[in-house]
C-alpha positions, 0 to 999 in steps of 0.5 A: 730550552729543551726544544731548541737544543735537544728534544727527545722522543723515545730517548732520541736526540733531535739535535741535527734536525733542530740545528738544521731547522733553526739555520733554515729559519735564519736564512729565510728571515734574512731573505725576508729582510733583504727582500723588504729592503729591496722592495722599499728601494724600488718603491721609492724609485722617484728618490732613486732617479732624483739621486742619479744613482740608477740609470735605465740603460736598456730600452725594452720596447713596450715598458716604461722605467716605472713599470719595470721598477713596480714589477721588481718592487712587487716581486720583492714583496712576494718573495718577502711574504713567501719567505716569512711564511716559510719562516713561520712554518719552520717555527711550527715544525720546530715546536711540533718536533717533540710531540708529533715528529711525523707532522713536524717532518711533513711540515718541514718538507712542504715548507722547504719545497714551497720555500724553494719554489715560491722564492724563485730559488733564492731561498734554495739553501734554507729550503734544502735544509728544511727538506733534509731535516724533515727526511731525517725526522722521518727516518728516525721516527720510523727507526724508533717505531720499528724498534719499539714494535720489536721490543713489544714483541709485535714483529 
């Protein structure tokens, strides 16, 4: 329980970073579920056509209705995979927060940037939360190491 709510390194509380990372993980998890649902809706386009609830109103020259639906289905699957990877990276970052805050910060920033880019800006809020948490971890780590050096008389 200490990892989720309050992690300490050199007496520092990491509540804000932990909460931001957990919220980002939840948002990316919701994106995974939503993208998979979207994928399965478009993967079963025959059922969608049979029900009459989807009409292909635009005439796009050179593309059939099936090609457009296959493209959308594949795109949704790609976004779901990217969001799942970002969720796992957020969990790893959270687990590293206590023992290796520097690695956790870099991993969080990379996961946030990748989440924004590879989900085509759909995971923008989760990515920004990861990046902000990573920056906060870096700032607190540098401040803690500077105060430790000052206490030890190294500066």
